[in-house]
MILO-94118 format. One record per atom (N, C-alpha, C, O, CB): residue in three letters; x, z, y negated. Coordinates in steps of 0.1 Angstrom, whole numbers, plus 5000, padded with zeros to 4 digits. Each point is the difference from the previous one (the first is absolute). Glycine has a CB too. Layout:
BEGIN
ALAXZY...
# end
This chain:
BEGIN
MET752734288854MET498750075001MET498949924994MET498949985005MET502350244995ASN499149734988ASN499049924993ASN499749875007ASN498849965001ASN502050134978ARG500249855027ARG499849885008ARG499150035012ARG499249925004ARG503049984988ALA498150215015ALA499350045012ALA498550034996ALA499149955008ALA503050145003LEU497749984978LEU498650034996LEU499349874996LEU498849985004LEU501950244988GLY500049695002GLY499449874996GLY499649925012GLY499049945001GLY502350064979ALA499650005031ALA499749935012ALA498750065007ALA499249935005ALA503350014998PHE497450194997PHE498950075006PHE498749964993PHE499049975006PHE502550225001VAL498549824979VAL498949964993VAL499649865002VAL498849975001VAL501850204982LEU500449745018LEU499749865003LEU499349985014LEU499049925001LEU503050024985VAL498450135024VAL499449995013VAL498650054999VAL499149935006VAL503150115005VAL497550074983VAL498650054998VAL499249904993VAL498849985004VAL502050264996ALA499749714989ALA499249904992ALA499749885009ALA498949944999ALA502250144980VAL499949875028VAL499749885008VAL499050025011VAL499249925003VAL503250014993VAL497750195011VAL499050035010VAL498650014994VAL499049945005VAL502750195008ALA498249934975ALA498750014993ALA499449864997ALA498949975001ALA501850264990ALA500249685004ALA499749874996ALA499549925013ALA499049924999ALA502650084981HIS499150025031HIS499749935012HIS498650045005HIS499249915004HIS503250075002LEU497350154994LEU498750055004LEU498949954991LEU498949965004LEU502250245006ALA499249804977ALA499049954990ALA499749865001ALA498849965000ALA501950224985THR500349735017THR499749865001THR499349975013THR499449895001THR502750064985GLY498150145024GLY499349985013GLY498550044999GLY499349995010GLY502850045001GLY497550034977GLY498650044999GLY499750145003GLY498850045000GLY500649735005ALA501650314998ALA499850145003ALA499850084987ALA500749984990ALA500750005031THR497850124980THR499750094989THR500750145003THR500350025012THR497549864982ALA502250214997ALA500550135002ALA499250085010ALA500550075008ALA500449934969ALA497849975023ALA499150075010ALA500349955014ALA500050085009ALA498249944973ASP502149855019ASP500349955013ASP501350065006ASP500150045011ASP498749744983VAL502250234997VAL501350055004VAL499850155004VAL500650045010VAL500649804975LEU498050235007LEU499850145003LEU499350025014LEU500350095007LEU499649964968ALA499149865027ALA499350015013ALA500949975012ALA499950075010ALA498049864978VAL503049985010VAL501049975011VAL501050125002VAL500350045011VAL499549714984VAL500650314994VAL501050115001VAL499350125006VAL500650075008VAL500549854972GLN497650105018GLN499350115006GLN499649975014GLN499550095007GLN499749974971GLY501049825027GLY499749975013GLY498549965003GLY499550025011GLY502450134995HIS497449824983HIS498649965001HIS499749874994HIS499249994990HIS500250255010PRO501249655005PRO499749874994PRO498749945005PRO499949915009PRO502550054989THR496550104998THR498649965005THR499449884993THR499349925006THR500450325001GLY500549754980GLY499549894992GLY500649875004GLY501150005005GLY498450164976LEU499849735015LEU500649875004LEU501349974993LEU501049965007LEU496749964995ASP502450114985ASP501349984993ASP501150085005ASP501149965002ASP497649984978ALA501050195024ALA501050095005ALA500449955014ALA501250015004ALA497950184983ARG500049765021ARG500349955013ARG500949874999ARG501049995007ARG496950105002LEU501849834981LEU500849884998LEU501450044996LEU501049945004LEU497049934989LEU502150234998LEU501450054996LEU500750055012LEU501249975002LEU497950094976TRP500350015031TRP500750065012TRP500449895010TRP501150015005TRP497650214991GLU500449695006GLU500249905011GLU500949884995GLU500749945009GLU497150135001TYR502149904978TYR500849884995TYR500950034988TYR501249955000TYR496949915008GLY501550224982GLY500850024989GLY501250085002GLY501149964996GLY496950044991LEU501950115020LEU501250085003LEU501049935010LEU501250014997LEU497450204999PRO500949735015PRO501049925008PRO500749894992PRO501249985002PRO497450075018ARG500749894971ARG500749904992ARG501050064990ARG501149954999ARG496849915002LEU501850254994LEU500950074991LEU501350055008LEU501149984995LEU496950094990LEU501849995026LEU501150045009LEU500849895005LEU501250015001LEU497550195005THR500749694997THR500749885004THR500949954989THR501249975003THR496949975013ALA501450054972ALA500849964989ALA501250094998ALA501149964997ALA496949934992ALA501750255011ALA501150094998ALA501050005010ALA501250004997ALA497250144992LEU501249865024LEU501049995011LEU500849885000LEU501250005002LEU497350145011THR500949744985THR500749884999THR501049994989THR501149965001THR496949935009GLY501550164978GLY500950004988GLY501250095002GLY501149964996GLY496949984990SER501850185020SER501150095002SER501049945010SER501250024998SER497350184996ALA501049745017ALA500849955010ALA500949884994ALA501250005003ALA497150065015LEU501149854974LEU500749894995LEU501050054989LEU501149944999LEU497049915006GLY501550254987GLY500950054990GLY501350065006GLY501149974995GLY496950074990VAL501850045025VAL501250065006VAL500849905008VAL501250005000VAL497550225001ALA500649695006ALA500749895008ALA500949924990ALA501149975003ALA497050025014GLY501349974972GLY500849934990GLY501250084995GLY501149944998GLY496849944995TYR501950255004TYR501150084996TYR501150015010TYR501249984997TYR497250154989LEU501349885027LEU501050015010LEU500749875002LEU501350005001LEU497350165011LEU500749724987LEU500749875001LEU500949984988LEU501149955003LEU496949965010GLN501650124975GLN500849974989GLN501250095000GLN501149964995GLN496949984992SER501950185018SER501150105000SER501149965010SER501149994997SER497350194996VAL501249805020VAL501049985010VAL500549865000VAL501149975005VAL497850205009LEU500349734981LEU500549864999LEU500749984986LEU500649904998LEU497650025017ARG501750184977ARG500650004986ARG499749874993ARG500849934994ARG501150215015ASN496849844991ASN499549884993ASN498750034993ASN499050045007ASN502149815010PRO498850144970PRO498750044993PRO498949915002PRO498850034997PRO502650074986LEU498849795024LEU498949905003LEU499650015015LEU499149925004LEU501849934978ALA499650245025ALA499650025014ALA498750065000ALA499750104993ALA502749925015ALA496749935000ALA498650055002ALA499449955013ALA500549905006ALA499250114969PRO499350065030PRO499549965013PRO499649855001PRO500249945010PRO499050294993GLU500249724986GLU499549865000GLU501249904998GLU499849885002GLU498050204990LEU503349975003LEU501149914997LEU501250025010LEU501049934999LEU498450084977THR500350065035THR501050025011THR499449955013THR500550035011THR500650164977ALA497749755011ALA499349945012ALA499450115008ALA499449975011ALA502149844989VAL498650324996VAL499450105009VAL498450004999VAL499350005010VAL502850144986ASN497449854991ASN498650004999ASN499449875005ASN499050015008ASN501250134972PRO500349745017PRO499549885006PRO500050005015PRO499149955007PRO501649934973GLY500450185026GLY500150015015GLY498950095005GLY499449975011GLY503049994988ALA497350154994ALA499050105005ALA498649935000ALA499250025009ALA502250174982VAL498449744998VAL498749934999VAL499949895011VAL498949995006VAL501050054969LEU501149895027LEU500049905011LEU499850065013LEU499449955009LEU502149904978GLY499150275015GLY499950075013GLY498550035003GLY499549995011GLY502850104986VAL497049974993VAL498650035002VAL499249885002VAL499150005009VAL501250204976LEU499949695007LEU499249885002LEU500349935014LEU499149965006LEU500950014969GLY501350035028GLY500449945013GLY499450085012GLY499649945010GLY502549984980GLY497950225009GLY499450085010GLY498549975002GLY499550005011GLY502250174984THR497749814993THR498549965001THR499849875006THR499149985008THR500550164972VAL501249765017VAL499949875006VAL500250005015VAL499249945007VAL501549964971LEU500350175026LEU500350015015LEU499150095007LEU500050005013LEU502349954982GLY496850124998GLY499150095007GLY500650135004GLY499450085007GLY499449735001ALA502450224987ALA500750135004ALA499550114991ALA500250125003ALA501849755005VAL497550104980VAL499550104990VAL498649974997VAL499649894996VAL502750144995ALA496850065011ALA498649994996ALA499950014985ALA500750074994ALA498550025029ALA499849844972ALA499750014985ALA499750144996ALA499250075007ALA500049694993ASP501550294990ASP499750134994ASP500550115009ASP499650124999ASP498549794989ALA502850065022ALA500550115009ALA501250064993ALA501049934998ALA498349955023ALA500650254975ALA501050064992ALA501450015007ALA501049964994ALA497250174995ALA501849925023ALA501250025007ALA500649865004ALA501349984999ALA497950245010GLY500049694996GLY500549875003GLY500649924988GLY501049945002GLY497350065017SER501050014970SER500549934988SER501350064995SER500949934996SER496850024998LEU502550185007LEU501250074997LEU501249955009LEU501149974995LEU497650234996LEU501049805022LEU501149965009LEU500449854997LEU501249975000LEU497950195017ALA499949764981ALA500349864997ALA500749984987ALA500949924999ALA497150015014ALA501750154977ALA500750004988ALA501450045001ALA500949954994ALA497050094994LEU502350075020LEU501450045003LEU500949905006LEU501149974996LEU498050265007VAL500349705007VAL500849905007VAL500349884991VAL501149954999VAL497850125022GLY500049884971GLY500249894991GLY501050044989GLY500849924996GLY496950005009GLY502150204989GLY500950044990GLY501550015004GLY500949974993GLY497250164997ALA502149925022ALA501350015006ALA500749865001ALA501149984997ALA498250245015LEU499949694994LEU500549865001LEU500349944987LEU501049934998LEU497750055023GLY500350044969GLY500249944987GLY501350064993GLY500849924994GLY496750045004GLY502650175002GLY501250064994GLY501249975007GLY501149974994GLY497550214999GLY501449815021GLY501249965007GLY500449864997GLY501249974999GLY498150185019LEU499749764980LEU500449864996LEU500650004987LEU501049934998LEU497149985015SER501450164977SER500550004987SER501450065000SER500949944994SER496950094996TRP502550085016TRP501350075000TRP501049925008TRP501250014997TRP497650215000ALA500749715013ALA501049915008ALA500449894991ALA501249965001ALA497750105021LEU500249884970LEU500449894992LEU500950054989LEU500949924994LEU497049975010ALA502050234992ALA500950064989ALA501250065005ALA500850054992ALA497249994995ALA502349965026ALA501250065006ALA501249964993ALA500349884999ALA498550145023GLY502150074974GLY501249974994GLY500049974985GLY501049974994GLY499649955028GLY498250074973GLY499949974985GLY499850124992GLY499850115005GLY499249685001GLY501050194981GLY499850114991GLY498550034997GLY499149945007GLY503150014983PRO497550145000PRO498650034997PRO499249884996PRO498850005003PRO502050224990GLY499849695000GLY499249884996GLY499649925011GLY498949945000GLY502450064979ARG499549995032ARG499749925012ARG498850065007ARG499249935007ARG503250004995VAL497450204997VAL498950075007VAL498749954995VAL499149975007VAL502350234996VAL498549794983VAL498849954994VAL499749855004VAL498949975003VAL501450194978VAL500849765019VAL499849865003VAL499549985015VAL499149935003VAL502750014980ALA498950145026ALA499649995014ALA498650065002ALA499249945008ALA503250094998GLY497250074986GLY498750055001GLY498949904996GLY499049995006GLY502050244990LEU499349704993LEU499149904995LEU499849895010LEU498949955003LEU501750104974LEU500649915029LEU499949905011LEU499250045012LEU499249935005LEU503149994987GLY498050205012GLY499350065012GLY498550014997GLY499149975008GLY502950154999SER497649934981SER498650014996SER499349864999SER498949995004SER501750224983ALA500249695009ALA499449874999ALA499749955015ALA498949945002ALA502350014976VAL499750075031VAL499849965014VAL498850075006VAL499249945006VAL503350024996LEU497450174996LEU498950085006LEU498749964993LEU499050005007LEU502650194998GLY498549794982GLY498749954993GLY499549875005GLY498849985002GLY502050144978GLY500249795024GLY499649875006GLY499350025013GLY499149935004GLY502849964984LEU498750205020LEU499450035013LEU498650064999LEU499149975008LEU503250065001THR497550064981THR498750064998THR499049894996THR498950005005THR502250214988THR499349704998THR499149894996THR499749915012THR498849955002THR502250054975MET499949985032MET499849925012MET498950065009MET499249945006MET503249974993LEU497750235003LEU499150075008LEU498649994994LEU499049985007LEU502850175001LEU498149864978LEU498749994994LEU499449865001LEU498849985002LEU501950194982ALA500249735016ALA499549865001ALA499649975014ALA499249915003ALA502350024979TYR499050155028TYR499749975014TYR498650035003TYR499349935008TYR503150134998GLN497150054989GLN498650045002GLN499450054987GLN499850124998GLN500649945026PRO499349854966PRO499650044987PRO498750085000PRO499850094992PRO501449724999SER497850155018SER498750065000SER500150155005SER499150084997SER499949705007ARG502050255004ARG500250135005ARG500550114990ARG499850125002ARG500649775020PHE500350064968PHE500650094991PHE499550004986PHE500750034990PHE501349945024GLY496750004985GLY499450014986GLY500150134994GLY500350014988GLY498249815019ASN501350295001ASN500150144994ASN501450054999ASN500250104993ASN497649945017VAL503249894995VAL501350045000VAL500749964986VAL501050064996VAL499149935029LEU499449914969LEU500649954988LEU500150104989LEU501150014993LEU498149775013ARG499850304992ARG500150114990ARG501150105004ARG500750054991ARG496849925004TRP502650065018TRP501050105004TRP501449944998TRP500950074996TRP497550025021LEU501749784985LEU501349934998LEU500450014985LEU501250004997LEU498449855023ALA499450144971ALA500350014986ALA500350154996ALA500650024989ALA498049785006GLY501250295013GLY500250144998GLY498750074994GLY499749984989GLY502749975007SER497050125013SER498750064995SER499850145008SER500350015012SER498749764983VAL500450324998VAL499650135006VAL498550015001VAL499450105004VAL502650014987GLU497349785005GLU498550005001GLU499650005015GLU500649945008GLU499349944970GLY499050195024GLY499450015014GLY500750095009GLY499650015012GLY499749764984ARG501750315000ARG500650105008ARG499150125002ARG499450054991ARG502949875001VAL497650125021VAL499250125003VAL500950105007VAL501249975003VAL496649894999TRP501650255002TRP500850115006TRP500749965013TRP501150045003TRP497450124987ASP500949755018ASP500649955012ASP501349934998ASP500950015008ASP496849975002HIS502449954978HIS501349934997HIS501150104997HIS501249965001HIS497549844991LEU501050325005LEU501050104996LEU500450095011LEU500850104997LEU498349894980THR500449995035THR500350105011THR501450015003THR500550105003THR497349855006VAL503049944990VAL501450005002VAL500850014987VAL500950085000VAL498749785020ALA500050074970ALA500850004988ALA500050134993ALA500950044993ALA498649725004SER499450325005SER499950134993SER501150105004SER500350094993SER497349875006TRP503050025013TRP501150085004TRP501349925001TRP501150064998TRP497450095015TRP501449724989TRP501249925002TRP500849994986TRP501250035000TRP497749845018ILE500450104972ILE500749984987ILE500550134994ILE501250014996ILE497349805000PRO500850305004PRO500550134996PRO501250055008PRO501050064995PRO496850004997LEU502249915021LEU501150035009LEU501349934996LEU501150074998LEU497349965021TRP501549844978TRP501249934996TRP500450024986TRP501249994996TRP498249845021LEU499750214974LEU500350054987LEU500950135001LEU500950014992LEU497049884999ALA501750195018ALA500850135002ALA501449975005ALA500950064996ALA496950065008VAL502249785005VAL501449965006VAL500849944988VAL501250035000VAL497849935023ALA500449964969ALA500849944989ALA500550114990ALA501149994996ALA497549805006TRP500550314996TRP500550114991TRP501150085006TRP501050044994TRP496749974997ALA502250015023ALA501150075007ALA501349924999ALA501150065001ALA497250055014ALA501649764985ALA501249925000ALA500549974985ALA500949914999ALA498349995023SER500350174968SER500449974986SER501550014998SER500549924993SER497250175000ALA502950025013ALA501450014998ALA500849895005ALA500949954994ALA498850295008ALA500049715010ALA500649885006ALA499849884991ALA500949924999ALA498950185024VAL499049884972VAL499749894991VAL500950004988VAL500649904996VAL497050095012GLY502650134986GLY500850024988GLY501549975003GLY500649944992GLY497850235000VAL502049865020VAL501449975004VAL500249855002VAL501049944995VAL499250285016LEU498849724995LEU500149855003LEU499949924987LEU500649894999LEU498450155023GLN500450024967GLN500049934988GLN501349984994GLN500349904992GLN497550195004GLY503249995007GLY501349994995GLY500949905006GLY501149984996GLY498750254999GLY499749705016GLY500849905007GLY500550055013GLY500050125003GLY500649794975ASP499849995030ASP500550035014ASP501250095000ASP500150095008ASP498949695000GLU501950194984GLU501350084999GLU499750154996GLU500550095006GLU500849704989HIS497850224996HIS499650144995HIS499350075012HIS500350125002HIS499549804974ALA499350015031ALA499350075011ALA501050045011ALA499950115005ALA498049764989ALA503050045009ALA501050025011ALA500950124996ALA500450085009ALA499549684998SER500550254981SER500850114995SER499450135001SER500650115001SER500549734984LEU497550165015LEU499350135001LEU499550035014LEU499350095003LEU500049884974GLY501249945033GLY499650025014GLY498749945005GLY499650035011GLY501750184986LEU498149714995LEU498849935004LEU500349855004LEU500449934991LEU498250224993PRO501249825029PRO500349865004PRO499049914992PRO498850015002PRO502050065021PRO499749844969PRO499149924991PRO499049915008PRO498849994997PRO503050014986ARG498749945028ARG499149915007ARG498950085007ARG498849965000ARG503149885004THR498450275002THR499050085007THR499050064990THR498850005002THR502950055016GLY498950004971GLY499150064990GLY499149904994GLY498850034998GLY502950144997ARG498849715002ARG499249904994ARG498949955009ARG498849984996ARG503149954990ALA498450065027ALA499149955010ALA498850105001ALA498949975002ALA502949915011ALA498650254987ALA499050115001ALA499049994988ALA498850025002ALA502850125011VAL499049854975VAL499150004988VAL499149875000VAL498950014996VAL502950124991LEU498849765017LEU499249885001LEU498950015010LEU498949944998LEU503149934995ALA498250205018ALA499050025010ALA498850084993ALA498849985003ALA502950025016VAL498650104973VAL499050084993VAL499249914991VAL498850014999VAL502650205003ALA499349704990ALA499349914991ALA499149905008ALA498949974995ALA503150054989LEU498549945028LEU499249915008LEU498750085005LEU498949944999LEU503249945008ALA498050244997ALA498950085005ALA498950014989ALA498849995002ALA502750135014LEU499049914971LEU499150024989LEU499349864996LEU498850004998LEU502650194994THR499449715008THR499449864997THR499049965010THR499049944997THR503250004992ALA498150085024ALA499149975011ALA498650074998ALA499049955002ALA503050005013GLY498150184982GLY498850084998GLY499249954988GLY498849995001GLY502450215009ALA499549764980ALA499349944988ALA499349875003ALA498949974996ALA502750154989ALA499249795022ALA499549875003ALA498850015010ALA499049924998ALA503349984998ALA497750195013ALA498950015010ALA498850054992ALA498849965005ALA502850095014LEU498550024971LEU498950054992LEU499449904990LEU498849985000LEU502150255003ALA500049714989ALA499549934989ALA500649864999ALA499749934990ALA500150284998GLY500949745022GLY500549864999GLY501249984991GLY500950094998GLY496849845007ALA502449964989ALA501249964992ALA499950044985ALA499749924992ALA500649895024ILE499950324982ILE500050054986ILE501449974995ILE501050045006ILE497250144998SER501949764984SER501349964995SER500350084987SER499150054993SER500749725017PHE501550234987PHE500550064987PHE500050154999PHE500850054992PHE498449744998VAL500050285018VAL500050154999VAL501450055005VAL500650084993VAL496949935011GLY503049935007GLY501350055005GLY501249954992GLY501150045002GLY497849965020LEU500849904969LEU501149954991LEU500150084987LEU501150034995LEU498649745016VAL499150264983VAL500050054987VAL500050165000VAL500750064992VAL498149745000VAL500550265017VAL499950145000VAL501350085001VAL500250104993VAL497649875018PRO503249984998PRO501250085001PRO500850014986PRO500650104998PRO499549825026HIS499849984968HIS500650014987HIS499450114991HIS500750074993HIS499949685008ALA498150264999ALA499350104993ALA500350145006ALA500250104993ALA498049745001ALA501950165019ALA500250135007ALA501450054996ALA500250124998ALA498349825021ARG502549984981ARG501450044997ARG500150054986ARG500750104997ARG500249735019TRP498350114975TRP500050044986TRP499350144999TRP500550094993TRP499549674999LEU498950265014LEU499350125000LEU500850125006LEU500050114995LEU497849765005ALA502950095011ALA500750115007ALA501450014995ALA500850085005ALA497949875015ARG501749984969ARG501350004994ARG501149975010ARG501150064999ARG498050114985GLY500649745026GLY501049965010GLY500350105010GLY500949975008GLY500049904974GLU498450245019GLU500350105010GLU499449965014GLU498849995001GLU501250194981PRO500949795028PRO499549945012PRO498950085007PRO499149955006PRO503249954997ARG497950244997ARG499050085007ARG498650004993ARG499050025007ARG502950125001ALA498149834979ALA498850004993ALA499449865000ALA498849984998ALA502050204988CYS500049715017CYS499549874999CYS498949965010CYS499149934997CYS503250014994VAL497950125021VAL499049965011VAL498650064996VAL499149925000VAL502850085017PRO497950134980PRO498750044997PRO499449934987PRO498849984999PRO501850245012VAL500349764979VAL499649934988VAL499549865003VAL499049954995VAL502650204991ALA499249785022ALA499649865004ALA498750005007ALA499249914999ALA503250035003ALA497450165007ALA498750015007ALA498950024990ALA498949935002ALA502350165019LEU498950004970LEU499050034990LEU499749884991LEU498949964998LEU501750285003VAL500549704994VAL499849884991VAL499449885008VAL499249934994VAL502850154992GLY498549905026GLY499449895008GLY498550025003GLY499249914999GLY503050065011ALA497450164993ALA498650035003ALA499249984987ALA498949945001ALA501850225017ALA499849884971ALA499349994987ALA499949854996ALA499049954995ALA501850284998ALA500349695009ALA500049864996ALA499049925008ALA499249934994ALA503250095001LEU497650005018LEU499049925008LEU498650054999LEU499149925000LEU502750035016THR498050184982THR498750054997THR499449954987THR498949964999THR501650245015GLY500449804976GLY499649944987GLY499749855001GLY499149954994GLY502350234995ALA499449755019ALA499849865001ALA498749975007ALA499349904997ALA503250065004ASP497150125009ASP498849995007ASP498850034991ASP498949945000ASP502250115021ALA499150054970ALA498950034990ALA499849884991ALA498949974997ALA501750275003LEU500549694996LEU499949884991LEU499349895008LEU499249924995LEU502850144993ALA498349935025ALA499449905009ALA498550025001ALA499249914999ALA502950075014GLN497550154988GLN498650035001GLN499349974987GLN498949954999GLN501650235018ALA500149854972ALA499449984986ALA499949854998ALA499049954995ALA502050264996ALA500049715013ALA499949854999ALA498949955009ALA499349904996ALA503150094999THR497450075017THR498949955009THR498750034993THR499049925001THR502450125019HIS498450084974HIS498850034993HIS499749904989HIS498849964998HIS501550285008LEU500749724987LEU499849904989LEU499649875006LEU499149934994LEU502650194992LEU498949845025LEU499649875006LEU498650015006LEU499349905000LEU503150065006ALA497150164997ALA498750015006ALA498949974989ALA498949975004ALA501950215011ALA499649814973ALA499049964989ALA499849855000ALA499149954994ALA501650254993GLY500249735019GLY500049855000GLY499549955014GLY499650085009GLY502249914974HIS498249885018HIS499449945012HIS501050015012HIS499649985012HIS499249864974LEU502550215012LEU500950025011LEU500050145005LEU500650025011LEU500849804979GLY497850275004GLY500050135004GLY499650035014GLY500550105006GLY499149954971HIS499549875029HIS499650035013HIS500949965011HIS499950035012HIS497849944979ARG503449965005ARG500949955011ARG501550014996ARG500849975009ARG497449874998LEU502150214981LEU501450014996LEU500350144996LEU499450064991LEU500649705002GLY501050305014GLY500550134996GLY501549984998GLY500649915005GLY497750225008VAL502349954979VAL501449994996VAL500950085010VAL499850135000VAL499649834975PRO501449985033PRO500950085009PRO501050084992PRO500549964989PRO499249875029THR500650294986THR501050094993THR501449934999THR500750014990THR498050195019GLY501749725002GLY501249934999GLY500249904989GLY501149984995GLY499050055029VAL498849924972VAL500049904988VAL500450084988VAL500849954991VAL497549905020VAL501150274987VAL500350084988VAL501550045000VAL500650004990VAL496950085009THR503049975012THR501450055001THR500949884997THR501050024994THR498450165022ALA500349704989ALA500849894998ALA500149964985ALA501149974995ALA498349955028LEU499450084971LEU500049964985LEU500750114992LEU500849974991LEU497049915013LEU501950254998LEU500650104993LEU501550015002LEU500850024991LEU497150115010GLY502549865012GLY501450015004GLY500849884994GLY501150034995GLY498350085026ALA500149774979ALA500649894993ALA500250034985ALA501149964995ALA498049885023ALA499950214976ALA500150034986ALA501050104997ALA500849994990ALA496849965007VAL502550165011VAL501050104998VAL501449945002VAL500950034992VAL497550155016LEU501849745002LEU501449945002LEU500449914988LEU501150004996LEU498550015029VAL499449914970VAL500349924989VAL500450084988VAL501049974993VAL497449865015ALA500950284990ALA500450094988ALA501450065002ALA500750014990ALA496850045007VAL502849995015VAL501350055003VAL501149904998VAL501050034994VAL498050135022VAL500849724989VAL501049894998VAL500249974985VAL501149984996VAL498349935027ARG499550084970ARG500149974985ARG500750124993ARG500849974991ARG497149895010ARG501950265003ARG500750114994ARG501450015002ARG500850034992ARG497150095010GLU502549845011GLU501450015004GLU500849874996GLU501249995002GLU498250165016ARG499949754977ARG500749874997ARG501050034988ARG499550064990ARG498549805018PRO503250104993PRO501050024989PRO499549934987PRO499549885001PRO502450155016ALA498450034972ALA499649944987ALA500949884997ALA499849944989ALA499350295003
# end
């Protein structure tokens, strides 16, 4: 109960911090809640601030739950969307669709479809390379697949560099510039698959015990694992279509979620969604604060801090701390 209350207070505090760093006041928030955003600041909050906040929350929740599903069914604490080639594949799918003219820039449905195709191909490549190996091989194959897909992404950028100037920030992972039109699909797509993930909590818990354990309880391990991986893919694609290559959220958040939920599979999914949303929203608040600090210097007019840079730095610091703590004396 204390942990649940603490998580709720953390979410409220992070949302308040995000709104404050975005320049919103209590009066602006009240005007939006009442449905009368007539002032300039209130209009900016409604048209840009809230979509940015919801984008961060939806993306973070999707990546947090996707990471939890991957780590659970692959039985590897290092499995994550960015380390299993799913996220790099989704990013490459969106970029490739744009290059080929199959996806219009900022098309919500088209970007999601391209991310699904790319993520499926990336994940398929990773899991094919890891076929027959143990949990450690999954991570190695994922890193190899991610490197290959990252090289292809770089090649596409080098092919027409002048065309993708605005895409570079998205490739680094950013929720800046998102408006309501970008959320037309993600606003129902991500909650839908979060609900599916929660409904599959029992199967995830069974698969965590290993293939023999799952088979003894009547769950075909291959079929069950494929179904859960498909849910993780759908969530990762939705996140990538919204915010690009956000890293470390899907790797770090599941560990915090399992601790908060005390390892209870049915509680882990909603907790991972909340912690992921809070983590990315907080990271974006830090990104906005850093951007405001830069605005005081000569780089302020042209340099903003992408949210993905903050998650990468914080995630790396957390992993280093964990490794140092678990190092034998």
